[in-house]
C-alpha positions as CSV (number, residue, x, y, z in Angstrom):
1,M,93.6,110.3,100.0
2,Y,95.9,107.8,101.6
3,L,94.1,105.9,104.4
4,T,97.2,103.8,105.1
5,L,100.8,103.8,103.8
6,H,103.3,101.2,104.8
7,V,106.9,100.8,103.8
8,T,107.3,97.0,103.4
9,G,110.8,96.8,102.2
10,Q,113.5,98.2,99.9
11,R,114.4,97.2,96.3
12,D,117.9,96.6,95.1
13,D,117.9,100.0,93.4
14,G,117.2,101.8,96.7
15,Y,113.5,102.5,96.1
16,H,111.1,101.4,98.8
17,L,108.3,98.9,98.4
18,L,104.9,100.4,99.5
19,D,101.6,99.0,100.5
20,S,98.8,101.5,100.6
21,L,95.0,102.0,100.7
22,V,93.8,105.0,98.7
23,V,90.3,106.4,98.4
24,F,89.1,109.2,96.1
25,A,86.7,111.8,97.4
26,A,85.1,114.5,95.2
27,E,85.0,117.3,97.7
28,V,88.4,116.9,99.3
29,G,91.1,119.5,98.6
30,D,92.1,123.0,99.0
31,R,90.3,125.7,96.9
32,V,92.2,128.3,95.0
33,R,90.9,131.5,93.4
34,V,93.1,133.7,91.3
35,M,92.2,137.2,90.2
36,P,94.1,140.0,88.4
37,A,95.6,142.6,90.8
38,D,97.9,145.5,91.0
39,K,100.2,143.6,93.4
40,S,100.5,139.9,94.1
41,S,99.0,138.8,97.4
42,L,97.9,135.6,99.2
43,D,94.9,135.4,101.6
44,V,94.7,132.0,103.4
45,T,91.4,131.0,105.1
46,G,89.8,127.7,106.1
47,P,90.0,125.1,108.8
48,M,93.7,124.4,108.1
49,A,94.9,128.0,107.6
50,E,96.7,128.5,110.9
51,G,100.4,128.6,110.4
52,V,100.3,128.7,106.6
53,P,103.0,131.1,105.4
54,T,101.7,133.8,103.0
55,G,105.0,135.2,101.8
56,A,107.5,134.3,99.1
57,D,108.2,130.9,100.8
58,N,104.7,129.7,100.1
59,L,104.5,127.3,97.1
60,V,101.4,129.0,95.8
61,M,103.2,132.3,95.7
62,Q,106.3,130.7,94.1
63,A,104.1,129.2,91.3
64,A,102.3,132.6,90.8
65,A,105.7,134.3,90.5
66,L,106.6,132.2,87.5
67,Y,104.0,133.9,85.5
68,D,105.4,137.4,86.3
69,L,101.9,138.9,86.4
70,P,100.4,140.4,89.7
71,V,97.5,138.3,91.0
72,A,95.5,138.2,94.2
73,I,95.2,134.6,95.4
74,S,92.6,133.3,97.8
75,L,93.5,129.9,99.3
76,D,90.7,128.0,101.2
77,K,93.0,125.6,103.1
78,R,91.1,122.4,103.8
79,L,94.0,119.9,103.8
80,P,96.7,119.8,106.5
81,M,100.1,121.2,105.5
82,A,102.6,118.6,104.3
83,A,99.9,115.9,104.3
84,G,101.2,114.3,101.1
85,L,97.9,114.8,99.4
86,G,98.9,117.4,96.8
Protein backbone atom coordinates (compact mmCIF):
# COMPACT_ATOMS: atom_id res chain seq x y z
CA MET A 1 0.00 0.00 0.00
CA TYR A 2 1.35 3.40 -0.93
CA LEU A 3 1.50 5.73 2.06
CA THR A 4 2.96 8.54 -0.01
CA LEU A 5 3.58 9.05 -3.71
CA HIS A 6 5.24 12.21 -5.00
CA VAL A 7 6.08 13.12 -8.58
CA THR A 8 9.51 14.73 -8.28
CA GLY A 9 10.31 15.48 -11.89
CA GLN A 10 10.28 14.19 -15.44
CA ARG A 11 12.92 12.26 -17.35
CA ASP A 12 14.05 13.13 -20.87
CA ASP A 13 12.03 10.17 -22.23
CA GLY A 14 8.80 11.57 -20.76
CA TYR A 15 8.49 9.19 -17.81
CA HIS A 16 8.06 10.76 -14.38
CA LEU A 17 10.42 10.48 -11.43
CA LEU A 18 8.67 9.19 -8.32
CA ASP A 19 9.39 9.15 -4.61
CA SER A 20 7.17 6.81 -2.62
CA LEU A 21 6.77 5.08 0.71
CA VAL A 22 5.25 1.61 0.47
CA VAL A 23 4.19 -0.83 3.19
CA PHE A 24 3.01 -4.40 2.78
CA ALA A 25 0.17 -5.69 4.93
CA ALA A 26 -0.98 -9.30 4.95
CA GLU A 27 -4.72 -8.71 5.36
CA VAL A 28 -5.19 -5.81 2.96
CA GLY A 29 -7.08 -6.43 -0.23
CA ASP A 30 -10.34 -7.40 -1.82
CA ARG A 31 -11.49 -11.00 -1.51
CA VAL A 32 -12.81 -12.88 -4.51
CA ARG A 33 -14.66 -16.20 -4.58
CA VAL A 34 -15.49 -17.92 -7.88
CA MET A 35 -17.92 -20.83 -8.18
CA PRO A 36 -19.33 -22.70 -11.21
CA ALA A 37 -22.80 -21.48 -12.16
CA ASP A 38 -25.46 -21.71 -14.86
CA LYS A 39 -25.12 -17.99 -15.58
CA SER A 40 -22.31 -15.54 -14.80
CA SER A 41 -23.02 -13.08 -12.00
CA LEU A 42 -21.19 -10.73 -9.65
CA ASP A 43 -22.23 -10.03 -6.06
CA VAL A 44 -20.32 -7.17 -4.40
CA THR A 45 -20.30 -6.77 -0.61
CA GLY A 46 -18.00 -5.15 1.93
CA PRO A 47 -17.18 -1.69 3.28
CA MET A 48 -16.24 -0.30 -0.17
CA ALA A 49 -19.04 -1.97 -2.17
CA GLU A 50 -21.19 1.14 -2.68
CA GLY A 51 -21.07 2.34 -6.26
CA VAL A 52 -19.16 -0.65 -7.62
CA PRO A 53 -20.69 -1.65 -10.97
CA THR A 54 -21.76 -5.28 -11.28
CA GLY A 55 -22.34 -5.43 -15.03
CA ALA A 56 -20.14 -6.06 -18.04
CA ASP A 57 -18.18 -2.82 -17.39
CA ASN A 58 -16.69 -4.30 -14.17
CA LEU A 59 -13.11 -5.57 -14.64
CA VAL A 60 -13.88 -8.71 -12.63
CA MET A 61 -16.68 -9.60 -15.06
CA GLN A 62 -14.49 -8.75 -18.05
CA ALA A 63 -11.77 -11.10 -16.77
CA ALA A 64 -14.32 -13.86 -16.13
CA ALA A 65 -15.73 -13.44 -19.65
CA LEU A 66 -12.33 -14.31 -21.13
CA TYR A 67 -12.74 -17.89 -19.90
CA ASP A 68 -16.14 -18.28 -21.59
CA LEU A 69 -17.44 -20.36 -18.66
CA PRO A 70 -20.38 -19.21 -16.51
CA VAL A 71 -19.34 -18.44 -12.92
CA ALA A 72 -20.86 -16.83 -9.85
CA ILE A 73 -18.37 -14.35 -8.42
CA SER A 74 -18.50 -12.94 -4.92
CA LEU A 75 -16.34 -9.83 -4.38
CA ASP A 76 -15.76 -8.63 -0.81
CA LYS A 77 -14.69 -5.05 -1.62
CA ARG A 78 -12.27 -3.80 1.05
CA LEU A 79 -10.20 -1.38 -1.04
CA PRO A 80 -11.52 1.88 -2.50
CA MET A 81 -12.20 1.88 -6.24
CA ALA A 82 -9.34 3.28 -8.33
CA ALA A 83 -7.05 3.41 -5.29
CA GLY A 84 -4.09 2.21 -7.34
CA LEU A 85 -3.56 -0.78 -5.08
CA GLY A 86 -4.48 -3.55 -7.50
